[in-house]
C-alpha positions as CSV (number, residue, x, y, z in Angstrom):
1,M,7.5,4.4,-14.0
2,K,9.2,0.7,-13.0
3,L,10.3,-0.1,-9.7
4,T,13.3,-2.2,-9.5
5,L,13.8,-4.7,-6.7
6,K,15.4,-2.6,-4.5
7,S,13.2,0.3,-4.5
8,T,9.9,-2.1,-4.0
9,T,12.0,-3.9,-1.1
10,A,12.5,-0.7,0.3
11,L,9.4,0.6,0.1
12,L,8.1,-3.3,1.7
13,L,10.3,-2.6,4.3
14,L,8.8,0.8,5.3
15,S,5.3,-0.8,5.5
16,T,6.8,-3.4,8.0
17,L,8.5,-1.6,10.2
18,A,5.4,0.1,10.8
19,L,3.6,-3.4,12.2
20,L,6.7,-4.2,14.1
21,P,6.6,-4.1,17.7
22,G,7.6,-1.0,19.6
23,C,6.6,1.4,16.0
24,S,3.1,1.9,17.9
25,K,1.7,1.3,21.6
26,K,-1.5,1.0,20.6
27,T,-4.3,-1.5,19.6
28,D,-8.0,-1.5,18.1
29,S,-10.3,-0.5,20.0
30,V,-13.1,-2.8,19.8
31,K,-16.0,-3.2,21.7
32,P,-16.9,-6.8,22.8
33,G,-19.6,-8.7,20.6
34,T,-19.4,-6.6,18.4
35,S,-18.4,-8.5,14.5
36,A,-15.2,-6.6,14.6
37,E,-14.5,-8.2,17.9
38,S,-14.7,-11.6,16.1
39,S,-12.7,-10.3,12.5
40,S,-9.8,-8.7,15.0
41,T,-8.8,-12.1,16.5
42,S,-8.5,-13.8,13.1
43,T,-6.7,-11.5,11.3
44,P,-4.5,-8.2,13.5
45,G,-5.6,-4.5,12.2
46,R,-3.3,-2.8,9.9
47,Y,-4.3,0.4,10.8
48,E,-5.3,2.2,14.1
49,L,-8.5,3.6,13.2
50,Q,-11.4,2.0,11.8
51,S,-11.9,2.9,8.9
52,G,-10.9,6.2,6.6
53,I,-9.9,7.4,3.2
54,V,-6.6,9.3,2.3
55,T,-5.8,11.1,-0.9
56,Y,-2.3,11.5,-1.9
57,E,-0.8,14.6,-4.0
58,P,-1.1,14.2,-7.4
59,M,3.0,13.1,-8.3
60,V,4.0,14.2,-12.1
61,I,7.1,11.9,-13.8
62,M,8.0,12.3,-17.1
63,G,4.8,14.1,-18.5
64,I,2.4,11.5,-16.5
65,K,0.1,12.1,-13.6
66,S,-0.9,9.9,-11.2
67,V,-3.8,10.5,-8.3
68,T,-3.6,7.9,-5.7
69,T,-7.0,7.8,-3.0
70,L,-6.5,5.1,-0.3
71,Y,-10.4,3.7,1.2
72,F,-9.6,1.6,3.9
73,D,-12.7,-0.4,6.9
74,D,-12.7,-2.6,9.8
75,Y,-9.0,-1.0,11.0
76,G,-7.9,-1.8,7.2
77,R,-8.7,-5.5,6.9
78,R,-10.2,-4.6,4.1
79,E,-8.7,-1.7,2.1
80,A,-8.4,-0.2,-1.2
81,R,-6.4,1.7,-3.6
82,E,-7.7,3.7,-6.6
83,S,-5.3,5.2,-8.4
84,V,-6.0,7.5,-11.8
85,T,-2.7,7.9,-14.3
86,D,-3.3,10.1,-17.2
87,S,-0.3,11.0,-20.2
88,N,0.0,12.9,-23.6
89,M,3.0,11.7,-25.0
90,M,4.4,11.0,-28.6
91,G,0.4,11.6,-29.7
92,M,-0.8,8.7,-27.7
93,K,-3.3,9.9,-24.7
94,S,-4.3,8.2,-22.2
95,H,-6.4,7.8,-18.9
96,E,-6.5,5.1,-16.5
97,K,-7.8,4.1,-13.4
98,R,-7.0,0.9,-11.8
99,V,-8.0,-0.5,-7.9
100,D,-6.2,-3.0,-5.4
101,I,-8.7,-4.3,-3.4
102,T,-7.2,-6.5,0.0
103,D,-10.1,-8.5,1.2
104,G,-8.8,-10.6,4.2
105,N,-6.8,-13.2,2.8
106,F,-7.3,-12.0,-1.1
107,M,-5.7,-9.0,-3.0
108,I,-7.8,-8.3,-6.3
109,S,-6.6,-5.8,-9.1
110,Y,-8.7,-4.9,-12.2
111,E,-8.7,-2.0,-14.3
112,A,-11.8,0.3,-14.0
113,E,-10.9,2.5,-17.1
114,K,-8.4,2.9,-20.1
115,I,-9.1,5.6,-22.2
116,V,-6.0,5.8,-25.2
117,N,-6.6,8.3,-27.6
118,G,-10.9,7.9,-27.4
119,K,-11.1,4.6,-27.6
120,D,-12.4,2.7,-24.3
121,E,-9.5,-0.3,-23.8
122,T,-11.0,-1.2,-20.5
123,S,-9.7,-5.0,-19.4
124,K,-13.1,-6.2,-18.0
125,V,-10.4,-9.2,-16.1
126,A,-9.7,-8.7,-12.3
127,T,-6.7,-10.7,-11.0
128,K,-7.1,-12.1,-7.5
129,T,-4.2,-13.1,-5.8
130,D,-4.4,-15.7,-2.1
131,I,-1.4,-13.7,-0.1
132,R,-1.9,-16.0,3.5
133,K,2.0,-16.8,2.8
134,I,3.1,-13.4,2.7
135,K,1.0,-11.7,5.7
136,E,2.2,-15.3,7.7
137,M,6.1,-14.6,6.4
138,A,5.9,-11.0,7.4
139,M,4.4,-11.6,10.7
140,K,6.7,-14.2,11.2
141,M,9.4,-11.6,9.9
142,G,7.9,-9.5,12.7
143,A,7.9,-11.3,15.6
144,E,11.1,-13.2,15.2
145,I,13.7,-10.0,13.8
146,G,12.3,-7.6,13.6
147,E,14.8,-5.3,16.0
148,Q,17.3,-7.3,14.3
149,M,15.9,-5.9,10.7
150,K,15.6,-2.5,12.0
151,K,19.5,-2.8,13.2
152,D,20.9,-4.2,9.7
153,F,18.7,-1.4,8.2
154,D,19.6,0.9,10.5
155,Y,16.2,2.1,11.5
156,R,15.8,5.6,12.9
157,E,13.5,7.6,14.6
158,E,13.4,11.2,12.5
159,G,10.7,13.2,15.3
160,S,7.8,14.3,13.7
161,E,6.2,15.8,11.0
162,V,3.3,17.2,9.9
163,I,1.4,16.3,7.2
164,A,-2.1,17.1,5.5
165,G,-3.2,18.9,9.3
166,V,-2.0,15.6,11.3
167,T,1.2,14.8,13.1
168,G,2.5,11.9,12.2
169,T,5.7,10.2,13.5
170,K,8.8,10.1,10.6
171,Y,11.4,7.6,10.9
172,S,13.5,6.2,7.8
173,V,15.5,3.1,7.1
174,S,18.8,2.4,4.7
175,L,18.7,1.0,1.1
176,N,21.3,-1.7,1.6
177,K,23.9,-1.9,4.5
178,E,26.8,-0.8,2.7
179,N,25.8,2.1,2.0
180,K,23.5,3.8,5.2
181,E,23.3,7.0,3.6
182,Q,20.9,6.4,0.9
183,R,18.0,6.1,2.7
184,V,14.3,5.8,2.2
185,Y,11.9,8.7,4.5
186,G,8.5,7.3,5.5
187,V,5.5,9.3,8.2
188,L,3.0,7.0,9.8
189,Y,0.1,8.5,11.3
190,K,-1.6,5.7,13.2
191,K,0.1,2.9,11.1
192,I,-1.3,4.7,8.0
193,A,1.9,6.1,5.6
194,L,1.7,9.8,5.3
195,K,4.4,10.1,3.7
196,T,7.0,8.4,1.7
197,Q,10.1,9.2,0.4
198,M,12.7,8.0,-1.9
199,G,15.4,9.9,-3.3
200,A,13.3,12.5,-5.4
201,I,10.2,10.3,-5.4
202,T,7.7,11.8,-2.9
203,V,4.4,10.3,-2.1
204,K,2.6,12.4,0.0
205,A,-0.6,12.9,1.6
206,A,-2.6,15.2,0.3
207,R,-5.8,15.1,3.2
208,I,-6.8,12.2,5.2
209,E,-11.0,12.0,6.9
210,E,-10.7,10.0,9.8
211,N,-13.6,7.4,11.2
212,A,-15.3,8.2,7.6
213,V,-18.1,5.9,6.0
214,V,-16.6,3.6,3.2
215,P,-19.5,2.4,1.2
216,A,-18.9,-1.2,0.2
217,S,-18.8,-1.5,-3.5
218,K,-15.6,0.3,-3.0
219,F,-14.0,-3.0,-2.0
220,E,-16.2,-5.1,-4.4
221,V,-15.5,-5.9,-8.3
222,P,-18.1,-4.2,-10.7
223,A,-20.0,-6.5,-12.7
224,G,-19.3,-7.9,-15.6
225,Y,-16.0,-8.8,-14.5
226,T,-14.4,-12.0,-14.8
227,I,-12.3,-13.2,-12.2
228,K,-8.7,-15.0,-13.0
229,E,-7.3,-16.6,-9.9
230,V,-3.4,-15.9,-9.8
231,D,-0.6,-17.8,-8.4
232,L,1.7,-15.4,-6.6
233,E,4.4,-18.0,-6.2
234,K,4.3,-19.3,-10.0
235,E,5.0,-15.6,-10.9
236,M,7.7,-14.9,-8.5
237,G,9.7,-17.9,-9.6
238,S,8.5,-17.2,-13.7
239,Q,10.2,-13.7,-12.9
240,R,13.3,-14.7,-11.3
241,R,14.1,-17.5,-14.2
242,G,12.9,-14.7,-17.0
243,G,15.8,-12.5,-15.2
244,K,13.5,-9.4,-14.5
245,E,13.5,-7.6,-11.2
């Protein structure tokens, strides 16, 4: 399933709003003199839990089944998303597992498995992207125009909702200023997205393990892979010139 620029923007907006002042009053609980203290002074924590594992409910869209698991450590400064996709369409049966890692200033993506009709087609190339400019832009957006952005996109707090056994804060934003009834809904728990709903598409957590021990290997590229540096600005510029959303 391919997301359009508009839908992708809406999902990113939900994520950005979660980091804005006022959405949460809590901060990282870090003991003085620990390694976590030094890292927290240079890079803000994304979540309000030191570590965790979130398993999302399976999604089936047009015969394609996908299951996503989020692993994070150091308050989300390191996280990995594993997505397993299975499909059997028009005589082609495929199984794919992708991993997206965010660690500090970099995002790394790679295929862990790709089996098509019983044949192993797994690429052994991982892409590495510098995301410092994106993070700086997000922080600037939150610091300078956070409240205005909430107003422009008609941010609404919608009460609370129990997801995966915990109570999260429910809120919504409009997809555009002209049609504020076309909305994207989200549920946050300690700044972790437990549910995102856009039209008929819903991503919902099935289980959350708080302060779980997450193996360091979850944030590392396996041996045998070649790492390819990707310039995000050039990639986005190329897409714009090609007229893609």
